[in-house]
C-alpha positions as CSV (number, residue, x, y, z in Angstrom):
1,M,3.7,13.5,24.9
2,T,4.7,16.3,27.1
3,P,4.8,19.7,25.5
4,T,8.5,19.2,24.8
5,G,7.8,16.1,22.7
6,R,9.3,13.6,25.1
7,G,7.7,10.8,27.0
8,A,4.1,9.7,27.1
9,P,1.4,12.0,25.7
10,D,0.1,14.5,28.3
11,D,-3.6,15.0,28.9
12,V,-3.9,17.8,26.3
13,S,-2.1,15.8,23.6
14,K,-4.4,12.9,24.4
15,K,-7.4,15.2,23.9
16,I,-6.0,16.3,20.6
17,I,-5.6,12.6,19.5
18,E,-9.2,11.9,20.5
19,Q,-10.4,14.8,18.5
20,L,-8.6,13.6,15.4
21,Q,-9.8,10.0,16.0
22,A,-13.3,11.3,15.9
23,D,-12.6,13.2,12.7
24,G,-9.2,13.2,11.1
25,R,-10.0,16.2,9.0
26,R,-11.2,18.4,12.0
27,A,-9.7,21.9,11.7
28,Y,-6.9,22.8,14.2
29,A,-8.9,25.9,15.2
30,T,-11.9,23.6,16.2
31,I,-9.6,21.3,18.1
32,G,-8.0,24.2,19.8
33,K,-11.3,25.4,21.1
34,A,-12.1,22.0,22.4
35,V,-8.8,21.5,24.2
36,G,-8.0,25.1,25.2
37,L,-5.1,25.9,22.9
38,S,-4.5,28.2,19.9
39,E,-4.6,26.8,16.4
40,A,-0.9,27.2,16.1
41,A,-0.3,25.3,19.4
42,V,-2.5,22.5,18.1
43,R,-0.6,22.4,14.8
44,Q,2.7,22.2,16.6
45,R,1.6,19.4,18.9
46,V,0.1,17.4,16.1
47,Q,3.3,17.7,14.2
48,K,5.3,16.5,17.2
49,L,2.9,13.6,17.7
50,V,3.4,12.6,14.1
51,D,7.2,13.2,14.1
52,T,7.7,11.1,17.2
53,G,5.6,8.2,15.9
54,V,2.9,8.5,18.5
55,M,0.2,8.8,15.8
56,Q,-0.3,8.8,12.1
57,I,-2.9,10.7,10.1
58,V,-3.9,8.5,7.1
59,A,-6.9,7.8,4.9
60,V,-8.2,4.3,5.5
61,T,-9.8,2.8,2.4
62,D,-12.1,-0.2,2.0
63,P,-10.0,-2.6,-0.2
64,M,-13.1,-4.0,-1.8
65,Q,-14.2,-0.6,-3.0
66,I,-10.8,0.0,-4.8
67,G,-10.3,-3.2,-6.7
68,F,-8.9,-5.6,-4.1
69,A,-11.4,-8.5,-3.9
70,R,-9.6,-10.7,-1.3
71,Q,-8.2,-10.1,2.2
72,A,-6.6,-12.9,4.2
73,L,-4.7,-13.5,7.4
74,I,-1.7,-15.8,6.9
75,A,-0.2,-17.7,9.8
76,I,3.4,-18.7,9.4
77,S,5.6,-21.2,11.2
78,V,9.3,-20.3,11.0
79,S,12.6,-22.1,11.7
80,G,15.5,-19.9,12.7
81,G,15.3,-16.2,13.0
82,V,11.7,-15.0,13.2
83,E,12.6,-11.4,12.9
84,A,14.5,-12.0,9.7
85,V,11.5,-13.7,8.1
86,A,9.3,-10.8,9.4
87,D,11.7,-8.3,7.8
88,E,11.5,-10.1,4.5
89,L,7.7,-10.2,4.6
90,A,7.7,-6.5,5.2
91,T,9.2,-6.0,1.7
92,I,6.1,-7.5,0.1
93,D,3.7,-4.8,-1.1
94,E,0.6,-6.9,-0.6
95,V,1.4,-7.4,3.1
96,D,-0.2,-4.6,5.2
97,Y,0.2,-5.9,8.7
98,I,2.8,-8.1,10.4
99,V,3.0,-9.3,14.0
100,I,5.4,-11.7,15.6
101,T,3.4,-14.0,17.9
102,A,3.6,-16.5,20.6
103,G,1.6,-19.8,20.2
104,S,1.0,-22.1,17.3
105,F,2.5,-19.8,14.8
106,D,5.5,-17.4,14.8
107,V,4.3,-14.7,12.5
108,M,0.9,-13.5,11.3
109,V,0.5,-11.3,8.2
110,E,-2.6,-9.7,6.7
111,V,-2.6,-9.4,2.9
112,V,-4.8,-7.5,0.5
113,V,-4.9,-9.0,-3.1
114,E,-6.9,-8.6,-6.3
115,D,-8.2,-12.2,-6.4
116,D,-7.6,-15.8,-5.5
117,T,-5.0,-16.3,-8.3
118,H,-3.1,-13.4,-6.9
119,L,-3.4,-14.9,-3.4
120,L,-2.2,-18.3,-4.6
121,D,0.8,-16.7,-6.3
122,L,1.6,-14.7,-3.2
123,V,1.4,-17.6,-0.7
124,S,2.9,-20.3,-2.9
125,G,5.4,-18.4,-5.0
126,R,6.6,-15.7,-2.6
127,I,5.9,-16.2,1.1
128,R,6.7,-19.9,1.1
129,A,9.9,-19.2,-0.8
130,I,11.3,-17.1,2.0
131,P,14.2,-18.9,3.7
132,G,13.0,-20.1,7.1
133,V,9.3,-20.4,6.3
134,L,8.2,-23.9,7.3
135,R,4.5,-23.8,6.7
136,T,1.6,-21.4,6.3
137,E,-2.1,-21.5,7.0
138,T,-4.4,-19.0,5.2
139,F,-7.6,-17.7,6.7
140,L,-9.8,-16.0,4.1
141,Y,-11.8,-13.0,5.2
142,L,-15.5,-13.7,4.2
143,K,-17.0,-10.6,5.8
144,L,-15.5,-7.7,7.7
145,V,-17.8,-7.2,10.7
146,K,-15.8,-4.6,12.7
147,Q,-12.7,-2.6,12.1
148,T,-11.9,0.4,14.4
149,Y,-9.0,2.7,15.1
150,N,-10.6,4.6,17.9
151,W,-9.1,2.9,21.0
152,G,-8.4,6.3,22.4
153,A,-5.3,7.8,24.0
154,R,-4.9,6.3,27.4
């Protein structure tokens, strides 16, 4: 974003984003030295980047380490309004990612659940009960090989 908070991120903001992608807990003073700004200026820019939705600062957990033994991708075919179904899916706590797609399926959702019984209840009892859902296909995650959030700030 420009220093005013409008438009695409400028080069300095992109450098700040890259610094935080390398280490989300990096001190603003350290970032300031790397990008040529004061600590206060970095703090202000980070706040604008967050406020405008350009970035989020979050702790990413490993679901397996905190009691969720199953992750899955669920592909969904819809009749009627795809966005209405996606909005309804967004209200389900176990759903952590939703995309409307082109191709064989209309919507893809990622879910994180405690076990297979929880997954069965979620798919059969809740997702398939949403008006407009025609069919689902579930892809179980057997092993997470790569997950990254460091695609940079182009």
